C-alpha positions, 0 to 999 in steps of 0.5 A: 458455516456452509461449504460448497459442494460440487456433484457431477453425475453421468445421468441427469437427476430427476430430483435432488433433496438437500438434507439440512443439519437439524436446528439446535434445540436452543434455536427451536426454543427461541423460534417458539418464543418469538412465535408466541410473542408475535401471536400475543401481539396479533391477538392484541391487534385483533382485540383492538380492531374488534373494539374499534368496530364495535364503537364504529357500529354504535356511532353509526347507529346513533348517527342514523337514528339522528338522521332518521328524525331529521329526514322525517321532519323534512319529509313532513315539512315538504308534505305540508308545503305541498298541501298548503299549495293545493289548499290555497288553489282549492285543489281538494275534495271536501266531500272525501275529507268529511266522509273520512272524518264522519267514518269515526262517528256512528250514523245515528248520533247527532253531529255538528260539523264545523267547516270553513264557510267556503267548504260549507258552500262547496259541500252544500252544492254537492250534498246530493252526491253524498247520500250517506251524508244526507241520511245522517243526523248532521248539522253543518255550521260555517266556522271561520276558525276552521281552516280550509280542507279541515273540519271539527265534529261535535257529538254527544260523546266528544269533539273530533278535530280533523286538522291537517297540522295534527295529521302531519304531527302524527305522520312525523312521529310515526316516521321518526319512530321507524328504524332505517333499514 
């Protein structure tokens, strides 16, 4: 039980230190047991939080992977619509498309180039602008089955289809397999 103490001094005190009676050994032992129990509960809470954080990270990785595929599909769909509009307006350069397609074929090979009839007409008008094309062993064939801004190359080694839809599929696949940062 605490008792009141009154102290009177003639000079002011610079500091005062009150010495408490040391705690009883059973009190210290009880305090240590309470601290150990509290530490165990806090350790359990930490483990639960770490487990929840791991699960949250796994869920976010799956969610972002799923979104990446949807984003890639949406981007390609937008590109497809833009290309369709440009092709519909005739806003493309068939010479560049043919030059890129022919870049995969050696110059000396006999090559049949199948194009949309309107593209054959446009290419024929501008063939003088493409000396590399004129120098090739190339046969132009109008083919209504080939869409505008596309071509099919036939060589003795095989057939190369330079089709917009195939390019878009390759782009979508590449985008879908790219991890989001």
